[in-house]
N, C-alpha and C positions, 0 to 999 in steps of 0.2 A: 657412494655421498656416506656423509651422516649426521647425522646430526648438530645439526649448535649445541654448543654444552649452553646453558649458562637460562637460555632463553622457553619462556613458558608459552603453553599456548601450544597449537597443535606445530604436530614434528617436520621442525625445519630442514634444508640441509644445505649442507656449506660446500663448497667448489672444496673438486675432491684436493687442493692443500690449505690445510683447514692451521699454515702458520701461516698462511699468506698476507704480508701488512704491505701495505701502498701508504705514501705519502697520500697527503692531501689534494695534489690535484689531480691524479693516478683515481684516490676514494667520492673526490665529486664528480670525474667522468664516472663512472662507476652504480655509484648512489644518482647520478642525475639533479644534488641539490647544490650553488656553488660554494668554492668555494670557501666566499664570504659569508654563508650562513652557516658556512657550518662549523663556524669560529662564533658566528655570533647563537648557535648550538649548543654549542658547550657556555658560551660567557651563562647563558640563560639555565645551564642546571639540566637541558634536555642529551645530550652528549656528553659523555665520558670524555679530556682530553687525545687526544690520542699517542702514544707512548713514545721515547724520544730517538734517535739514535743520538749516535757521539756526534754526529754533528748542525747532532736540534733540530734537524725537519724533525714530527712529526710523522706516527704513523695508521696506520688503523688499521683494523681486519678485519675480516668477512663481516665478524656481527654488527661492526660496528655504521656497515656500508649497509646493510640491513636494518638499523634502525633509523638509520639514514633517512632509507624509502619506505618506512612509517611512519617519520616523520612527514616526508612529502606530500604520502598520501594523505595524508592528516587534512595537513595546508593544503592542498589542491580539496579540501570536501570543507572548506573554508573554516574549517578547528581554528580558535587559539593559542594561545600557545598555553595557557591554564589550562585546555580541556587537551594539550595534546599532552601533558602535564598529569594531566589526571591519568590516560590513561597507558600512556606509560608506566605511574606509578601502581597498575596494576599488570602489569603483564612484570614479572617474573616470582608472583606471590601467588600463592591460595591463599583466593578470595574469600575473606571470608564476609561477604556478600555476593552471591552470585552473577545478581542483576546488576552490580553498580558499573558495569558500562553502556550497561544498556540506561540506566540512567540517562551519566554524561552523554549518550546518543541523543533523550528522550530532550533531556536543555535542549542543548541542540537544533536539532529542530524546530524549536520552537521558538527558538532566533530567528533560524533559515527562514519561518514562515515574519518574525517579527519582522525581518530585511527586505522579505517581501515585501510587505506593504510597505514600505517604503522607502523603498524602489517607482512602490506602479503609483504611488501620492509623485513621483522621483518625474520622476519619467511627463506627467500628465502635466506638469509645471514646466519642462521642455516642451514638451507640444505644443504649448499656452505659447511659450516665449518666441516657440518656432514659428505662429501660425500671424508675429509679427513683421514680417517675411514671407513672400507668397510668391513675390514675382511677381505682380502686375503690374506696380510702377515701379520707379528705379531707385523706388526711395526699401529701405531695411533699415527695421524702426528694433532689431535686435540689441547692440550695444545701450541706443537707449535707454529697451523697458529693465538690463542691468543695472542701468548710471539709478537709474531712480529707484531699487529693488535693493540699490549698496544703500542708498540714502534713505533709507528708509528701516533695514539696518539700523544708519550708521543715528539715526532718532531716538532709538528704541520701540520705533512703532514697525507694528505688524506690517507683515510686504503686503505690495496689492491684493486683493485677491482675486486678480487677472492682470494678464499684462495689457495698458491701456491702447487698442486699437489704433491707428493713425490709416489717415482716410488719404 
């Protein structure tokens, strides 16, 4: 197998047929990215629109499929489209700054840490709501507590500190 042309970074190898081209459904299957997402990534400029057959079907190369796998991997790590775009822009060009990709990851790690704190606070809030229904009586007050919080938000008031426990 020969390395893919036009790909920077570590040498990547292609399938035996480098001229292989697939319609969108097959490229989606090979990459693990849905056809709808492929069209979205094209619209967002992360993927070049596939070439067209005479019947107007899009065609995708092994390099396109690899790029989709790369995008899918980054998205699975919760990277934003902007972060993916930044990493893709670095790929294929000699790095003027060898640590630009590391900085992008450092920024993403900071985002993940912030999000983790937000999720921990959300978990605590949900546990408080869940405590409104302990199964000890026939009443469950979860919906009542949610309605109360919704009314506080609509009135521009801060959410109640803790859901009121009904006994």
